[in-house]
C-alpha positions, 0 to 999 in steps of 0.5 A: 607169763613169768613174774619176777619176785624181788625185794621191791615186790614184797616191800613196796608193791612195785609189781604188775600183779600186785594191787595191795597196799605195800607192806613196808609203807603199811608198817610205817603208817601203823607206827606213826598212827598207833601212838595216836590211837593208843593215846586216845583209846586206852588198853584193850579198846585201842588194841581192838580198834587197831586190830579191827582197822587192820583186818578191815583194810586187809579184807578190802585189799584182798577183795580188790585184788580178787576183783582184778584177778579172778573170774567170780562164781558167786552172783554177789562177786560178779556184781562187785566186779562189774561195778568195779570195772565200771569204776575203772573203765567207764566213770571213775567218779562212781563205784568206790564200794570195792567190798560192799556197795552200801556206801555207793548206794547211800552217796549215789556214787 
């Protein structure tokens, strides 16, 4: 299958193989929210918080992409893929824990 890579693929995420947050939209959201974060959390605290949010969301996005486009080997990843597939194809009101089932267990979803 030929995948065409163009500007929209990199900037807006309009591509059949792309399941991650569009980078251009992420850039815009960051520059809207960063002033608010840095007005509440000063200095290094704001920077650490912003970095943690970005890294955490990247982990979520990469895990979500992996669950859709891979054949997991580890049992933990097999369990996450199974739960995620159930979320998409059986009951979309359950199985929101993409990278971790902790909150699904807590909230019974």
